[in-house]
N, C-alpha and C positions, 0 to 999 in steps of 0.2 A: 503494499500499500503506499502510494505517495505520502510522507512523511507530514504537508502540512494539510493534505487531504484528510489525511489520520486525527488532525488537531480540529480541525472543523467538525467532523464528526464526534469526537468527543464534547465539545463545545456542544453541540445539537441535542446528544445524549445526555448533559447534564440539563438543558432546558427541558427535556423532554421528560429527566427522572424526577423535575424540582416537584410533580405528584407524588413522591415519598417525600420523607419529612424525619427530623431528628433534632430534638431538641440537644442543646451545649451539654446536658447533665447525662446527657443516653438512657433515660428511662425510659424511653418508649420509641421504637423507632418501628418507621412500615416497611414491607420489603414490597419489591416488586415482582412482577411474573417472571423475569430471567434470572432473581436471584440476587441482582445487585441491590446496590441502596447508595441514590446519588441525593445529593442538593445542588441548589446553585451554587455555594460554595464545593462543591467535590463532593468524594466517594464520601461515607460515612460507614460506624461499626453496625454491625448486624447482632445483638445478641443471638448466642449459637450455644447449645451444649455440646454440640460436636465441633473441634476444632479446624482451621483454614489455613491449614499448614501441608503443603508436600514436600518431598523429598525425590528429587530425580534419582533412578536405578543405575549404580557405577556396574553394577556385573560382579567385574572383577579389573583387576588393574592393568591396563592395555586394552583394555574392551573399547570398539571402536562403533559407534552405531550412527544414524544419517538421523536427523532429528527434522521435520518436515512443520515449518514453522509458518504453511500457508503461503500469503501475500508477501512474507518476509524474505520467504526463501528458504532453502533445505539447507544444512549444517553440519560438517561432521564435529561429531562428542565425542572426546574422549578422556576416557578413563584415565587421570594418573595417580589415583588414591584411592584407599576406602577412609581411612583415619590420617587428616579430613578426608571425607567423600569430595572428590574435587575433579574435575573436570577440566581438559585442555579447548578450546573451539577457533581453529584456523577463522581468521578472515571474517568477522563475527562482526567488525566494523569495517566500511571501503576504506581504501584510503581517502577519499574526498571526508568519510566522515571523520579520520582520525585529525585530517589539517584543519579542517572547520571546526571541531572542540577546540584546537592549539590556538587557532585563531582568535574566539572566542575569550578564552582563558585569557591570553594577551592584550587585549582588550581593557581585561580588568587590572586592577591594583594586585599583584602577588605579596603575600604578605608569607612571612618564615612563619613555617610549624613550627609544631610545638607537642612533644611527644606526651599528653596529656590526656584523661579522657571523665569522664560524668564526675569520676568518686576519687580523683587523684586531688594530691591535697596541692595548693600552690606553696609554692619551692618562693620563700623570701628570704632565704642566707643571703648574704653578703661577705663577699671576701674581705679580708681587713687585712693590711700590710704590715700594720701594726704589733700583729701577736706575735708572742715569743714562752718558746718552752718547749717542753715535750709534748707530742702528743700521746691523746690516751689511749688506754688498752694496748694490746699489741702491735698497734702501729708506733708505739713507741720504745719496745724491746730489741737491743742490738740483735739480736740472734734474728730478726726478722727481715734487718740491713745488711748484714753479713753471714750471708746463707752459709757458707764455707767454714764460717768461723776464721776465719786465717789472721783478722788481726787489721784487715784492711776490706773495706767496701769500694767495689770496685763500679765503676758505669754500668756494667751491664747488670750487677747487684741491684742497682737503684732501679732500672729498669725492671729487675723482677721482683721487686717492692710492690709496682706500680700498679704492676699485671694482676699479682695477688689482692692488693685491698684496693684498688681502684680500678679495675679492667680497662687500662692504659696501655698502649702498645706503645712506648715512646720510643725514639729513634735515638742515637749518642746526641746529635746537638739537641733536639728537646730537653734532655737531660743536663744537657752545660746552659741553656738558655734560663730554664728553670732557677738553678743557684745563679745565674745573672741578674736576672729579673728582679731576684729578691736580695741581691746585693752579698751573699754571702761566699764565703772563700775558700771552704773546706776542700773542697773540688777540685781547685786551678789546678793541682798536680796530677787529676786524673784519680785519684784513692783520697779515701778517708778515715781516718786513722781509726784505733780503739780511744786513744786518748780525743783527739778532735769529734767522735762522735759522743761524749761526754757534754759537750757545749753546744750541739748541734741542734737547729732550732726545726726539730722534726713536725712542730704544731704548724707553723709556717708552711713548710714544702709541703706535706700532707694536704693544708686547706686550700693551696694551690691548684693541686693536683684533683680536687674535688673539683675546684672552679674548671679547669680544664677539662672536665668529664662533662659539665655542665652548658659548656659555651665555645669551647674551642670547635672548629668547623671541621678536624676531621674525627676529633674524641666525642662528642658529645654523642648523645644517643638518635639523633636525628639532626639532620642538614639538609631542609628543603625548601623550596618555596609552594604557596597553595592559592587556589581560590575556589570559588563555589559557584556551579553552574544552575539556575531553573532549570526542568527539563520545561516548565512551558514557554520555553523561549520563542519570540515572536517567529522566526523562520521555520520550526516544527520539527528541525534535523533531531534537536532531543528525545522529541516527545516520541518521534519515529521509533528512535533507538529504546525508549521505554517500555513502547507498546510489543516490541520483540519479545523483549525482555519475557513483560507478562506472557505471554506466548508458549515461550521457553521453561521458565518455571510454573507456570500453570494457579501461579496464587492471583486471588479474584485482589478489585479494586482497590477494596480497602487497607492491603498489604503494600501493593505497588505504589498508588499514589500519596500512601501516608509514609512513603519512605525518605529520608533525606536526599538533598540535595546532589547534584554529581561534583565530585571531589577532582579537581584537576592540579595536577602536582609536576615541579617541574625540579631535577636533579642537574647541579653544575656539576663540576670536576670534583670530587672528596663526596657529594651528596650521595646518602645513602640513609636506611632507619635501619636500626639493628631489629635482631628478631623481638617482635611481640604479639598481643591479640588484638585482633579488632573487635570484640565485643567484652563486655566485663560479666563480674559473675552473677553467677544465679544462686548463690548461697544468702542472697540479704531480701528475700522476697516480702519487706520493710521499705525498700527503697524502690521508687518509680521509674520504669523505662524514660529516659532522657527526651525521647520524641512524644512523651504521653505527658511532658510536662511544661507549663508554659512559663515563659519568662524564666529557661534553665538559665542557671550563671550566675557570676559576683558571689554575692551574700545571701542567694537563693537558697533552698533546698537540694539538699545534693540528691544528683540521681546518676545511674547507671547506662552504660550503650548497652542497646539492645539489639545487636545485626544479628540476624539470623543469615544473612547470606552475603558474602562478597565475592561481588563481580570486579574485578580489574581489567582494565583494559591498556596493553600497548600500542600508545598513540604513535612511537617513531620507532626507530633500529638505533643503538648506540656504539659508538665508533668502539669504546672497549670497555667493559664491565656493565654495571647497572643491572645484573640478573635479581632475578625475583627467586628467595631460598625460603623452601620449607625444612628446616634443621630435624625434624623430629614426624613426617610423615611414612606412617606404616611404619613406625619405630615398633616391632617387636618385643623389646624390655624396656619400654619410656616408664621412670617410675620420678613423676613429679620430687617428690621428695628428695631426688639424689643432682637435681639440677644446680645447686649450690657447690656440690662437690667438683661437677664435671668442668664448671669454671675455673677453676684452677688452672686446670691439666691443658683443655680446648673447649676455648671458649664460644661455643654455639649458638651463642646471642649475637658474638660480634663479629657482622656480618663483610665487613669492611676486614678481618683478618680471614676468616674461617667459611666465607661464601661456599666453596666447593667442598665444604666436609659437612653440609648438609646433604640431608636425604634425597632432597628433589629439588631441581634447581632449572630453572627457566629462564631461556635468553628470549631480550624484546625481540619480538616480531611485531612488528607495524600493523594493525588491524585484528590480534590475536584478544579473545577473552581468555583469565581463566575463573572459573566459578568456584567456589566450595562453601560448605556449609561449617557456620562459626558454632553452632549448636546442633545437637540433638531434635527429634521433636522429644514431647512428651505423650503420656497414653492415650490424652486426648487429642491431638493433633496441634496443642498449642509449643510454646517452645518451652523446649529442655533442657537440660545440660549443657554448660558452656564444652564445650571439646579443645582439651588440652592440645591435641595434636594439630589443631587449625594456626600456631604461632610460626608466626613467617617475619620474613623483614625484604629489605631491599639492599642491595649489597652495592659497595661502595663505586662509583661512575668514576674510572680511569681516564678516558680522554674521549669531549664530546658531551652531548645534556642529553637528558633522557626525561622523558614526558610521558606522563599514567594518568589513567582515568581512575577512580573508585565511584562503583555504585555499590551502595550499602541498601541492604531490604532489609527494613526494621520489622520484629512482631513483637507482638503482646505475648506476655505469660497471663494465667488460665485467669489468676487471679483479679487480674486490671485488663482483662479481653473487649470489656465495655468501653473502656475510655479511648477516645478518639485520639488520632494523634496529630499533635501542633502542623503536623505541615500541609492537614485538610484540613484545617482550622483558618488558617490566615498565612500570610506570607512573612510575618516579623518573629520568625524563628530565630534562637539566640544560636550560633553553633558551634558545639560540646569539639572541640580539636583532637585530633589522632593524630 
């Protein structure tokens, strides 16, 4: 279907569907004959005993199936993992669609991406160059600096300290720059003696390393720029993609139109996003989903990201680097309790250093979509447990520019399935960072 025509038909449907109605409290909703519920403001939630969520059938890793999306065309669906349930869809977007999304995003002001969800506490810590003394706990102990207890702390051992306690992968030059920036001279000759360590300002060094992990373009958890695009864009192209997604996922209007706007992300050289989960915990039933919470952000009530599906679109091909990696996909021995221990030896979270140690890695291919489920379904067909295997991230771009778009399909838990999405109720929605 022509995207513009699709948008027109959708608007007409809204008008025709105005005979259905829903109040803000969702205490009563009439249902149209075709099992949809539409108002002049968009789709609304229909109170149901049985959930509306569905999952595609992955069959097994490597399985290929052709899905016929009617007017939207036929596409190859390749199962790449069963945990999380994950599919690769080559050429899901055309070259023109990819270029147009990049063009629309470039017209907007791109802002620095932050790695935080609705439950993340804001870190207001500030580096203080006047700090002096010994770092607390293990970070202040001599044995955790002089690993071989030779009596001399070398540059390599400072690097080992940074890896162990701050998950930083420093170069020799960066180690020397830390001491230079802090006006510390113990390392001027290349080693720190046991006697020099007694007066070494480890509190200041450790604080500086913490700040590097928060703000340095190469060492921070995430380094990219982003913007958001409403899929009701006037040219109809993004609406056409959304209609295609709806046919593919077999999800109803209330889920598709209640989902977040399209996030478009630009990664330059060193751009990356270390391994993370797109959604947040299912273990806090009293905390509402962000897409169902009006005016979230700032000092308002805490909320959690409830993203049932992620669809990642590769919008261009990267000269070098920029892969998307799933460190634990289909990992038969996964134990989340051991992740902290694993980081000491092989930091699977750090996709700048260990990109190709991940179990599943995608090289950016223009137009390819990668679809995966962040949650299981509960027995009633609503949002269920988060799938820990869905942890993933973006490997560092080594050369060139990387553009992607994230299409997050949100969904409710059963206990709040009657609450409408704020993306349906109105356009003034606060975007929670991811």
